[in-house]
C-alpha positions in Angstrom: 1.5 -41.2 5.8 2.3 -39.5 2.5 4.7 -36.7 2.7 3.3 -33.4 1.2 5.1 -30.6 -0.5 4.4 -26.9 0.1 5.7 -24.9 -2.9 6.9 -21.3 -2.3 8.5 -18.5 -4.2 12.1 -18.9 -5.2 13.1 -15.6 -3.8 11.2 -16.3 -0.6 12.8 -19.7 -0.3 16.1 -18.0 0.0 14.8 -15.5 2.5 13.3 -18.3 4.6 16.5 -20.3 4.4 18.5 -17.2 5.3 16.3 -16.2 8.2 15.8 -19.7 9.7 17.9 -22.4 7.9 16.3 -25.2 9.9 12.9 -24.3 8.5 13.9 -24.7 4.9 13.3 -28.4 4.7 11.6 -29.8 7.8 12.0 -33.6 8.4 9.0 -35.9 8.0 6.8 -36.0 11.1 3.9 -38.0 12.3 1.0 -35.6 11.8 0.0 -33.2 9.1 -1.1 -29.5 9.2 -2.0 -29.3 5.6 -5.7 -29.9 6.1 -6.1 -27.0 8.6 -9.5 -25.4 8.1 -8.5 -21.9 9.4 -5.3 -19.9 9.6 -5.3 -20.2 13.4 -5.4 -24.0 13.1 -2.5 -24.0 10.7 -0.4 -21.6 12.8 -1.0 -23.5 16.1 -0.1 -26.8 14.4 3.2 -25.4 13.3 4.4 -25.6 16.9 3.9 -29.4 16.7 4.8 -32.1 14.2 4.6 -31.3 10.5 5.1 -33.3 7.3 5.8 -31.0 4.4 8.9 -29.7 2.6 9.4 -26.3 1.1 10.2 -26.2 -2.6 10.9 -23.0 -4.7 8.5 -21.3 -7.0 7.8 -17.7 -8.1 5.7 -15.4 -6.0 4.3 -12.5 -8.1 0.6 -12.4 -9.1 1.5 -13.4 -12.7 3.8 -16.2 -11.5 1.3 -17.5 -9.0 -1.5 -17.5 -11.6 0.8 -19.4 -14.0 1.3 -22.0 -11.3 -2.4 -22.3 -10.6 -3.3 -22.5 -14.2 -0.8 -25.3 -14.8 -2.0 -27.3 -11.8 1.3 -27.0 -10.0 -0.4 -25.5 -7.0 -3.8 -24.6 -5.7 -5.2 -21.5 -4.0 -5.2 -23.5 -0.8 -1.5 -24.2 -1.2 -0.8 -20.5 -1.8 -2.6 -19.5 1.4 -0.7 -22.1 3.4 2.6 -20.9 2.0 1.7 -17.3 2.9 0.8 -18.3 6.4 4.1 -20.1 6.7 5.9 -16.9 5.6 3.8 -15.0 8.2 4.8 -17.5 10.9 8.4 -16.9 10.2 8.6 -13.1 9.6 5.6 -11.2 11.0 6.8 -11.3 14.6 9.8 -9.3 13.4 7.9 -7.0 11.1 4.5 -6.4 12.7 3.2 -6.0 9.2 0.0 -8.0 9.4 -2.4 -7.0 12.1 -5.1 -9.7 11.6 -5.7 -12.8 9.5 -9.0 -13.6 7.7 -10.3 -16.7 9.5 -12.1 -17.7 6.3 -9.0 -17.4 4.0 -8.5 -21.2 3.6 -12.2 -21.9 3.1 -12.3 -19.1 0.5 -9.3 -20.5 -1.3 -10.8 -24.0 -1.4 -14.0 -22.7 -2.8 -12.0 -21.0 -5.6 -10.1 -24.2 -6.2 -13.4 -26.0 -6.6 -14.5 -23.4 -9.2 -11.3 -23.9 -11.1 -11.7 -27.6 -11.0 -15.2 -27.2 -12.4 -13.8 -25.2 -15.3 -14.7 -21.7 -14.0 -11.8 -19.2 -13.8 -12.8 -15.7 -13.1 -9.7 -14.1 -14.6 -6.0 -13.4 -13.9 -6.5 -12.9 -10.2 -8.5 -16.1 -9.5 -7.0 -17.9 -6.5 -4.4 -15.2 -5.7 -4.2 -13.8 -2.2 -4.1 -10.1 -1.2 -3.8 -8.1 2.0 -5.9 -5.0 3.0 -4.8 -2.1 5.0 -6.7 -2.1 8.2 -8.7 1.0 7.5 -10.6 -0.9 4.8 -13.7 -2.9 5.8 -14.2 -6.5 4.8 -17.1 -8.9 5.7 -14.9 -11.6 7.1 -15.2 -11.3 10.9 -12.0 -9.1 11.1 -12.3 -5.7 12.8 -11.4 -2.6 10.9 -9.4 -0.6 13.5 -7.4 2.0 11.7 -4.8 0.9 14.3 -6.8 2.5 17.2 -8.0 0.7 20.3 -11.1 2.8 20.0 -12.1 0.6 16.9 -10.7 -2.7 18.2 -14.2 -4.2 18.1 -15.3 -2.6 14.8 -16.4 -5.8 13.0 -18.8 -4.3 10.5 -19.7 -7.3 8.4 -19.5 -4.9 5.4 -17.3 -5.3 2.3 -15.9 -2.0 1.0 -16.9 -1.9 -2.7 -13.2 -2.3 -3.7 -13.1 -5.5 -1.6 -16.2 -6.8 -3.3 -14.5 -6.1 -6.6 -11.4 -8.1 -5.5 -13.3 -11.1 -4.3 -15.5 -11.0 -7.4 -12.3 -11.2 -9.4 -11.4 -14.3 -7.5 -8.9 -13.0 -5.0 -8.5 -14.4 -1.5 -8.5 -11.8 1.3 -5.7 -13.0 3.4 -6.0 -10.4 6.2 -5.4 -6.9 7.3 -2.1 -5.0 7.5 -0.8 -2.7 10.2 -0.6 1.1 9.5 0.2 4.4 11.0 -2.7 4.9 13.4 -5.5 6.9 11.9 -3.5 7.0 8.7 -0.9 9.3 10.2 -3.3 12.2 10.9 -3.4 12.2 14.7 -0.2 14.1 15.3 2.6 15.9 13.5 5.0 14.0 15.7 3.7 10.5 14.9 5.9 7.5 14.3 5.2 6.1 10.8 4.0 2.6 11.0 3.0 2.7 14.7 -0.4 1.8 15.9 -1.7 1.0 19.4 -3.3 -2.2 18.0 -0.4 -3.5 15.9 2.8 -1.9 17.3 5.5 -0.6 15.0 6.0 -1.9 11.4 9.7 -2.5 10.6 11.4 -2.3 7.3 12.3 -5.8 6.0 15.5 -4.4 4.3 16.9 -3.1 7.6 14.8 -3.8 10.7 15.7 -0.7 12.7 14.4 1.5 9.8 11.0 2.9 9.1 8.6 1.3 6.6 7.1 4.8 6.1 3.4 5.3 6.4 0.6 5.2 6.6 0.4 2.0 4.5 3.5 0.7 6.2 2.2 -2.8 6.9 1.1 -3.2 3.3 4.5 -2.2 2.1 6.5 -4.4 4.5 4.3 -7.4 4.0 4.5 -7.4 0.2 8.3 -6.7 0.3 8.7 -9.7 2.6 6.6 -12.0 0.5 3.8 -12.3 3.0 1.5 -11.7 0.0 1.9 -11.0 -3.7 -0.1 -7.8 -3.3 -1.7 -5.4 -0.9 -4.1 -2.5 -0.9 -2.9 0.7 0.6 -4.7 4.1 1.0 -3.2 7.6 0.4 -4.2 11.1 1.4 -0.7 12.5 0.8 2.2 10.0 0.4 0.7 7.0 2.2 0.9 4.6 -0.7 3.9 6.0 -2.6 6.2 6.5 0.3 5.9 3.1 1.9 6.0 1.5 -1.6 9.3 3.3 -2.5 10.9 2.7 0.9 10.0 -1.0 0.8 11.2 -1.5 -2.8 7.8 -1.9 -4.4 5.6 -0.6 -7.1 2.8 1.6 -5.7 0.1 3.5 -7.5 -2.0 6.3 -6.0 -4.9 6.6 -8.6 -6.8 9.6 -9.6 -9.2 10.5 -6.8 -12.5 9.1 -8.0 -11.2 6.0 -9.9 -11.6 3.8 -6.9 -14.5 3.9 -4.3 -13.8 5.1 -0.8 -17.0 3.7 0.7 -16.4 1.8 4.0 -12.9 3.0 4.3 -12.0 5.0 7.4 -11.5 8.5 6.0 -9.3 11.5 6.4 -10.3 13.7 3.4 -12.8 13.2 0.6 -10.8 15.6 -1.5 -7.6 13.6 -1.4 -8.3 10.0 -0.1 -7.9 7.1 -2.4 -7.0 3.4 -2.3 -4.5 1.8 -4.6 -2.3 -1.3 -5.3 1.1 -2.1 -3.8 2.9 -4.9 -5.6 6.4 -6.2 -6.6 5.9 -5.6 -10.3 4.1 -3.0 -12.5 2.1 -5.7 -14.2 0.7 -6.9 -10.9 -0.2 -3.3 -10.0 -2.1 -3.0 -13.3 -4.0 -6.2 -12.7 -5.1 -5.1 -9.2 -6.1 -1.6 -10.4 -8.2 -3.1 -13.2 -10.1 -5.1 -10.6 -10.7 -2.3 -8.1 -11.5 0.6 -10.5 -15.1 1.6 -11.1 -18.0 3.7 -10.1 -19.9 3.4 -6.8 -23.3 5.2 -6.3 -22.4 5.8 -2.6 -19.2 7.7 -3.6 -20.1 10.7 -5.8 -16.4 11.3 -6.7 -16.4 8.0 -8.7 -19.2 9.0 -11.2 -16.7 9.0 -14.1 -14.8 5.9 -13.0 -16.7 3.4 -15.2 -16.2 5.6 -18.3 -12.5 6.2 -17.5 -11.3 2.7 -16.4 -9.7 0.3 -18.7 -7.7 -3.0 -18.7 -4.5 -1.5 -17.3 -2.4 -4.6 -17.9 -3.4 -4.9 -21.6 -0.8 -3.4 -23.9 2.0 -2.7 -21.4 5.0 -2.1 -23.6 8.7 -2.2 -23.1 9.0 0.5 -25.7 6.7 3.0 -24.0 9.5 5.4 -23.2 10.6 5.8 -26.9 9.9 9.3 -28.2 8.2 10.7 -25.1 9.1 13.9 -23.3 9.3 13.8 -19.5 9.5 16.8 -17.2 12.3 16.3 -14.5 11.2 17.8 -11.2 14.5 19.1 -10.0 12.7 20.9 -7.2 12.0 17.4 -5.8 15.7 16.5 -5.2 18.0 16.9 -2.3 16.4 14.3 0.0 19.9 12.8 0.3 23.1 12.7 -1.8 22.7 9.0 -2.3 19.2 9.4 -3.6 20.2 12.2 -6.0 22.9 9.9 -7.4 20.5 7.1 -8.0 18.0 9.5 -9.5 20.7 10.7 -12.0 21.3 7.2 -13.0 17.6 6.7 -13.5 17.5 9.7 -15.8 20.3 8.2 -17.9 18.2 5.0 -18.1 15.2 6.9 -19.2 17.2 8.7 -21.9 18.7 5.4 -23.0 15.2 4.1 -23.6 14.4 7.0 -25.9 12.9 9.6 -23.6 13.6 13.3 -23.9 14.0 15.0 -20.6 13.2 18.7 -19.8 14.4 20.1 -16.4 12.0 22.0 -14.2 14.2 23.6 -11.5 11.8 25.7 -9.4 8.3 25.3 -8.0 6.9 26.8 -4.8 4.8 24.3 -2.8 4.5 26.5 0.2 1.0 27.9 -0.6 -0.3 24.5 -1.5 0.9 23.0 1.8 -0.8 25.7 3.8 -4.1 25.3 1.9 -3.9 21.5 2.2 -3.7 21.7 6.0 -6.9 23.7 6.2 -8.7 21.2 3.9 -7.5 18.1 5.7 -8.3 19.2 9.2 -11.7 20.4 8.2 -12.6 17.3 6.2 -11.2 15.0 8.8 -13.7 16.2 11.4 -16.8 16.0 9.1 -15.8 12.8 7.2 -14.6 10.9 10.3 -17.7 11.8 12.2 -19.8 10.5 9.4 -17.9 7.2 9.3 -18.2 6.7 13.1 -21.9 7.4 12.9 -22.2 4.5 10.4 -20.6 1.9 12.8 -22.4 -0.3 15.3 -22.7 1.7 18.6 -22.6 -1.5 20.5 -19.1 -2.1 19.1 -17.8 1.4 18.7 -18.4 3.7 21.7 -16.6 6.6 20.3 -19.2 8.2 18.0 -17.4 11.5 17.1 -13.9 12.9 16.8 -14.5 14.7 20.1 -15.2 11.2 21.7 -11.9 9.9 20.2 -9.9 12.7 21.7 -11.4 12.0 25.1 -10.8 8.2 24.6 -7.2 8.8 23.8 -6.7 10.9 27.0 -8.2 8.1 29.0 -6.1 5.4 27.3 -2.4 5.6 28.2 -1.2 3.3 25.4 -2.7 5.6 22.8 -0.6 8.6 23.9 2.5 6.7 25.0 4.8 8.0 22.3 3.1 11.1 20.8 0.0 13.3 21.2 -3.1 14.2 19.3 -2.6 17.9 18.4 -3.8 17.3 14.8 -7.0 15.7 16.1 -7.5 18.8 18.3 -6.9 21.2 15.4 -9.4 19.3 13.4 -12.0 19.4 16.2 -11.6 23.2 16.3 -12.6 23.6 12.6 -15.9 25.0 11.6 -17.2 22.8 8.8 -17.7 23.1 5.0 -19.5 26.4 5.2 -16.4 28.1 6.7 -15.1 30.7 4.2 -11.5 29.7 5.2 -12.2 26.1 4.1 -14.0 27.1 0.9 -11.1 29.3 -0.1 -8.4 26.8 0.9 -10.2 23.9 -1.0 -10.4 26.0 -4.2 -6.8 27.3 -3.8 -5.3 23.9 -3.2 -6.9 22.3 -6.2 -6.0 25.2 -8.5 -2.4 25.5 -7.4 -1.6 21.8 -7.5 -3.6 20.9 -10.6 -4.1 23.6 -13.3 -1.3 25.9 -12.0 0.9 23.0 -10.9 1.1 19.7 -12.7 -1.0 20.8 -15.7 1.1 23.9 -16.2 4.4 22.0 -15.9 3.3 19.5 -18.5 2.1 22.2 -20.8 5.2 24.4 -20.5 7.6 21.5 -21.1 5.5 19.6 -23.6 5.9 16.5 -21.4 3.4 13.7 -20.9 4.5 13.1 -17.3 6.7 14.3 -14.5 9.5 12.2 -13.0 11.1 12.7 -9.6 12.7 10.7 -6.8 9.7 9.6 -4.6 11.5 10.1 -1.3 14.9 9.3 0.3 15.9 6.1 2.0 14.2 4.8 5.1 15.1 6.6 8.3 15.8 5.0 11.7 12.7 4.3 13.9 12.8 6.8 16.8 9.9 6.6 19.2 11.2 9.4 21.3 11.6 12.1 18.6 9.2 10.8 15.9 10.0 10.5 12.2 13.1 11.9 10.6 11.4 12.5 7.3 13.3 14.3 4.6 10.4 15.1 2.2 8.9 13.6 -0.9 7.3 14.2 -4.3 3.8 13.3 -3.1 2.1 16.6 -2.4 1.4 17.9 -5.9 -0.4 14.8 -7.1 -2.0 14.2 -3.7 -3.6 17.7 -3.5 -4.5 17.8 -7.2 -6.1 14.4 -6.9 -4.0 13.2 -9.8 -2.3 9.7 -10.2 1.2 9.0 -8.9 3.2 5.8 -9.7 6.4 4.9 -7.9 8.7 2.1 -9.2 12.0 0.8 -7.7 15.0 2.8 -9.0 17.8 1.4 -6.9 19.1 1.5 -3.3 21.1 3.8 -1.0 23.1 1.8 1.5 20.9 -1.3 0.9 17.7 0.7 1.4 15.4 1.0 -1.6 14.4 4.3 -3.2 11.7 4.9 -5.8 11.3 6.7 -9.1 8.0 8.6 -9.4 5.9 9.1 -12.5 3.2 11.8 -12.1 0.6 12.7 -14.6 -2.7 14.5 -15.2 -6.1 13.2 -14.1 -7.0 9.7 -15.4 -3.6 9.0 -16.8 -3.0 5.7 -14.9 -2.7 3.7 -18.1 0.1 5.9 -19.4 2.0 6.1 -16.1 1.9 2.3 -15.8 3.2 1.9 -19.3 6.1 4.3 -18.6 6.8 2.6 -15.3 6.7 -0.8 -17.0 9.2 0.2 -19.7 11.6 1.6 -17.0 11.1 -1.5 -14.9 11.8 -3.9 -17.7 14.9 -2.0 -18.8 16.5 -1.8 -15.4 15.1 -4.4 -13.0 16.2 -2.4 -10.0 14.2 -4.1 -7.3 16.2 -6.4 -5.0 14.8 -8.7 -2.3 15.1 -7.7 1.4 17.8 -9.2 3.6 16.2 -8.5 7.1 19.5 -6.9 8.3 19.4 -5.7 11.9 20.9 -2.3 11.1 23.0 -0.4 8.6 26.7 -1.0 9.6 29.2 1.9 9.0 
């Protein structure tokens, strides 16, 4: 039998070797697993004889595409490699909640297209993971981490998923998340769901991966995929991206469709890319941006979107003015020190920095709470009504509350007081909601980000995204020290985080925040900073932080 070679990313080869040295170059065996037709077949076969080696290769989207274009690998090879990485690491991380049973077949179909001379673009044959609140027509359930949705196989593609597959991407599977995107309780554990367990940070395994897109963050950081889609209402892309050493972009609300995504708030929800490089984030955003008739918020998207990867420049920081959000410091002394170095790096690249010392977020947070609870009830009820009643028995938020009370695993670690607050709200005609919605947008947008930029003459705001990952504590919940996510989240404006260094081996991110529809500018600023500093380091899967 001819021995086959499975090529993998160079950084990942080191991780695999470090994690399990004996797996780095398995000896020739009598049978092959390389022709497995489904992920399950491949994973089951790994327990038996195998006949392939692991050889190093890059693992970003751009590196993967280069390998595919040169014929060094195929989309099928790429999926097999990612399944191998899943086999080694996911049992520790709990990052991936389900695999797409059609992933290998989809990859082979894309390989056939390439062989016939049809290449759809820079994402053709590249794999991606979806947060498990995003529907995909691939026989996987969309659970939002809840046992109430464990059978929610909708056979619908969210429009953003259709855009990804039209661009030639392989949907590898679904990632774990903070259950219900972290809206069930104020005492929740980031990254925990009843369906998937607790996501762990690949840098230090007893540390949080943040939430709610925790699995997306941990999976991409650990090379289980070159990219993932997260969703954010307030911090759910940018926090896990920063804490897992990634680039994460929360787009302007309305740039990316929310149809067939389990909702919290139509005012603030959006999906966005989580990757290891700014270029990769730009490529994914280009694919998923666009108008959707079923989502009125996206009516401007087609006119606003662009090729976000085109024209990324290492010189983008030269001659620009940036507002430094000093009111977003103090998460930890170590984070502040890394942030000060980042400011020096920005200045060294030609940026002018203007400090903004004070800003009162208190009224914004109060208004945001009213908006989120009110919209959760209405928007979630509408989503549940769209599901198959034969598969989803909980048809309303009230039904979910009752289900959780009857399901001990759901309430094992924390309650559902946020669900109960949402259930008590009075709908969109409630004067309290109407006032809160108007106040929140005005205070965060025109009187917040827009005013800061106008007063300083800056094109963007910079801040530390959040502090380093905290220890996972199921008894007391998250030890969360705050973040710079609320202003852009409530305003509905874009927010980019880029790796800026580490505190005790734990990554921290640098945020670039701008006005509506400024994604291209933020990506350019982030790219220039990334290329000048190269702060991202690969995870080491340490058991804990040793004193």
